[in-house]
N, C-alpha and C positions, 0 to 999 in steps of 0.2 A: 486854684488847686490843680496840679497836673493829674492826668489820667494814670491809673495804676493797672498794670497787666501782670499776668502770671508768667514767670520764667518757663519757657517750654521744656526745659530740662529738669529742673528741680521743683517747680511750682511756687517758688518764693515770690512775694509781691515785689514788683519793680516799677518805680515811678517812670513814666514816659516823658523824660526830659532830655534836652539836647546834651546836657553834661554827661549823661550815661552813655559812654561810647560803646557799650556792649549790648544795648537794647536790641531786641526784646529780652535778651538774656541778663541775668543778674551779675555775671562775672565772665572773665575770659575763660575760666575753667569750664563753665557750662556751655559757652560758645564752642569751645574745642571739642567737647563731648558730642555735641550735635553735629559738628563737621565730621568727626570720626564716624558717626553713625551713617551719614550720607556716603562717606568713602567706603564703608563696609557694605554698602547697598542694603542697609536695614530699612531705608525709606525708598519708595519708588513713586514715580509720577505715572498715573494711569495712561493707558493708550496702547496701541499696537506698535511694535518696532517699525521704524521707518515712516510712521504716520506724522504728518506735520500739523501743528496746531491750527494753521490757517485753513485746513481742509474743511472745517466746520463754519468758516466765515463766508458771508455772501460775497459774490463777485462785485468788483468795482464797476460802476456803470460808465465811468469816464474813459474806459479803454477803447 
């Protein structure tokens, strides 16, 4: 039995199967709504401007 997740946009149950080309979304509509929210800057990723994610990682010892 496949895992079931909630669509991030509408909350509908979505089976996590390869045949669902919109996963984790239930439909193209929900996928586009989410993309539009990112484009409208309704979502943000935390951090300071110009800060690189690798700044918190340890240095490589092979250098």
